[in-house]
N, C-alpha and C positions, 0 to 999 in steps of 0.2 A: 504494500500500500504506500509506503514512503517513496517508492519509485514513481508514483503518480504526482508527487509534490515537486513543483518547480523550485520553490524556495520556502524555508521555514521563516515565518514572520515573527512568531512568539514562541519561545521555548517553554518547556514545562516549568522551569524555574521562574521565568518572567511572568507566567500566568499565576503561579503561586504567590509571588510578591504582589501582584495586582489584586488578587483576591484578598490577601491579608490587609492591604491598604483600604480597600472598599469596606471590608468587614469592620475595621477599626472606626472608619468615618460613620458608617451606619449605626454602630453601637453607641457612639458618642451622640449622634443626632436623636436617637430613640431612647436615650437613658431614661429609666423610670417608666417606660411604656412597653407594651407587648406588640410585636410585629405579626401581622398576618401575611406571610410570604407566599406569593403565587408564582410558581414556576411555569413558564410557557413551554409546553412540550412541542416537539421532542428536543429541539436544539439546545434549550437552556438547562437540561437536566444535569449535566456534569458540572457546569458552572454553578448552578443552583445548590447542588449537594455540597460543593466545596465552600460556597459563600455562606450558607446558613450555619455551617460549622465554625466559621470565622466571626460570627456575630455573638456578642456577649450579653444580649438581653433575651428574654423569653420570645420564642418564635413558634407560631403555629404554621403548619405547612399545608398547602393545597396546590392543585395543578389545574391548568386549563390548556386545551389544545386549540389553536387557531391557525389558519393558513390562508395565504393569498398566492401560494406558489404551486402546490401539487408537486409533480415531478419535473417542473420546468425550472430554468434558471432565471426567468423573468416573471415578475408579479402579474397576476391576472387582474389585479385591481379590485377584486371582490373578496371580502373577508368572510370566512366561514368559521364558526365556532364548532369544533369537532368534539370537544369534551368540555363541559362546563364545570364550575366549582362544585364541590361536595358540601360546602358550608356557606352560610350567609356571611357577608362582609359588613353588614350594617353595624355602624358604631366602631368599627375596627380600623387600625392603622395599617393600610394595605401597602405592601411593597411588591410591585410587579418586577419579576426578575426575568430578563430576556437575554438571549445570546448576542443578537446583532440587530441594530436598527438601520435599515437602509432606506427604502421608499418612505417609511413612516406610516404607511396605510394601515397595517395591522395594528400597530400600537395606538395610533390615533383613534381607531375604532374601539379598541379595548379600553382605553382610558375613558372615553365617553360612556361606554357600557358600565364600567366600574363606578363612575361618579353617580350614575342613576341608581345604584344599589345602596346609597346613603352611608358610605364609610366615614369614619372620623377624618381620615386623610388618605390620599393616594399619591405614592411616589413611584418613580421608575428607575430601576437599575439595569443598565445594559453593559455587558462586557465590551462590546464593540459598537462604535458609532461610525457609520459610513455616510457622511453628509453629502457627498457628491451625488448620491442616488436619491436624495430626499425629494418627494413629491408633495408632502405636507409636513409642516413643522411639528415636531414633537419635543416637549421639554424632557430632557434626560437629567434626572436629579443626581444620579451616581453613574459615572461613565468610566470604564476601564481604559480603553484605548480608542483613539480616532484612527481609522484605517482608510487607505485609498480604495478606489473602485476596482479591486481584484476579486476573483472568485476564491473565497477562503473556505477551507475545510479543516476539521479536527476539533477536538475539545468540545464536541457536541454539534458542531456545524457539519452539514452533510452535502453531498451531491447524490441524488437518487437513493437516499437512505444509506449511503456508504461513507466511510471515513470518520464517523462520529467518534469512534474509539481511539483516534490518534491522541497522544498525550500533549501534542503541540498544535499550533495553528499554522497552516501553510497555504501557499497559493497553489491551487490545482492547475496542472498543466492544461493548456487550452485544448489540446487534441483530445483530451478525455471527455470534455463536455460540448465541444463544437461540432 
């Protein structure tokens, strides 16, 4: 699988340092509160698991699956909720945890959806921010890295459901997906 990677962008060690930094900041900001952490499946699952373990305040976990991509490398523009939450977020401090924000369409939709559910607060944590691809503005409260418009895989990011298990994040060779 590593043979399909053109270049490693973030090593396992760089990702761990980023997660630690984000966990410390989130813990500081939520001191004295409980977080309702929502991992956006499937891409954020690895980042989510590492991040919630780096947070030093009580955390309740839940997951949501939403997509605007399917098996394509381009967004369809239509967001589908494939799996909704198991618990109510009313009155809770929601922290949405996502792997990457590119077009912003999925997270813009989810943020509006969450705000309608009457939480105490809603914040967004994204490991990767790809502003060059943005179609709608999304406020990212906690951001790991700003990345260029390359096709990235690893550490939860996939192409056609492959490469999620790589311990690093790398640029997928163009001939793989073109």
